[in-house]
C-alpha positions as CSV (number, residue, x, y, z in Angstrom):
1,M,6.1,103.5,-19.3
2,A,7.8,101.3,-16.7
3,A,9.3,97.9,-16.6
4,A,7.7,95.8,-13.9
5,F,8.8,92.6,-12.3
6,P,7.4,90.8,-9.3
7,V,9.7,91.0,-6.3
8,S,9.4,89.9,-2.7
9,G,10.7,93.2,-1.2
10,P,12.4,96.6,-1.9
11,V,15.1,96.8,-4.6
12,N,17.8,99.4,-4.1
13,G,17.6,102.2,-6.7
14,M,14.1,101.3,-7.9
15,T,10.7,102.9,-7.2
16,M,8.3,100.3,-5.8
17,V,4.7,100.4,-7.0
18,S,2.0,98.0,-5.7
19,I,-1.0,97.4,-8.0
20,P,-3.9,96.1,-6.1
21,E,-6.3,93.5,-7.4
22,S,-8.4,95.3,-10.0
23,K,-11.3,94.8,-12.4
24,G,-10.7,95.5,-16.0
25,Y,-10.3,93.9,-19.4
26,K,-7.8,91.5,-20.9
27,L,-6.8,91.0,-24.6
28,V,-4.5,88.2,-25.7
29,M,-2.4,89.2,-28.6
30,T,-0.5,86.6,-30.6
31,G,2.2,87.4,-33.2
32,A,5.2,89.6,-33.8
33,Y,6.0,92.7,-31.8
34,S,5.2,95.1,-34.7
35,M,3.8,98.6,-34.3
36,D,0.7,97.6,-36.3
37,N,0.0,94.6,-34.0
38,F,0.3,96.5,-30.8
39,M,-1.5,99.6,-32.2
40,N,-4.4,97.4,-33.4
41,A,-4.6,95.5,-30.1
42,H,-4.5,98.6,-28.0
43,M,-7.1,100.3,-30.2
44,A,-9.5,97.3,-29.9
45,I,-9.2,97.0,-26.1
46,S,-9.3,100.7,-25.6
47,K,-12.5,101.0,-27.6
48,H,-14.1,98.1,-25.8
49,A,-13.1,99.5,-22.4
50,A,-14.4,103.0,-23.2
51,E,-17.7,101.6,-24.5
52,N,-18.1,99.9,-21.1
53,G,-17.3,102.9,-19.0
54,L,-13.5,102.5,-18.4
55,T,-12.1,105.8,-19.7
56,E,-8.7,106.2,-17.9
57,P,-7.3,102.7,-17.5
58,L,-4.0,101.5,-16.2
59,A,-2.5,99.6,-19.2
60,I,-0.2,96.7,-18.6
61,E,1.5,94.4,-21.2
62,E,2.5,91.0,-19.9
63,Y,4.8,89.0,-22.3
64,I,3.9,85.3,-22.0
65,V,5.8,83.7,-24.9
66,T,8.8,85.7,-26.0
67,P,11.5,85.6,-28.7
68,E,13.8,84.1,-26.1
69,Q,11.4,81.1,-25.7
70,E,10.1,80.7,-29.2
71,A,11.8,81.6,-32.6
72,D,8.5,81.6,-34.5
73,S,7.0,85.1,-34.0
74,N,3.5,83.7,-34.9
75,K,3.6,81.9,-31.5
76,W,4.5,84.9,-29.4
77,V,1.8,85.8,-26.8
78,T,1.2,89.1,-25.0
79,N,-1.6,89.7,-22.5
80,I,-2.8,93.3,-22.6
81,Y,-4.7,94.5,-19.5
82,Y,-6.7,97.7,-19.1
83,L,-7.4,98.0,-15.4
84,H,-9.5,100.4,-13.3
85,K,-7.1,102.7,-11.4
């Protein structure tokens, strides 16, 4: 697991990783950050990806609408990507 942020150059004390443009799958999850929500979302996208030949994806979670932006957890949005390595 790693926290990732877009930057314009090296950051002291951090390991820089570049992820090239990749094909893969995207799932949009709405709702609270509960273990059940994340587990169900990852199970669904993982199953779909595996059924379509993607067996060792690079998984990325992108938090679009967060608790800091919206108090109602029903409106939180997370994009989950499973990319080809």
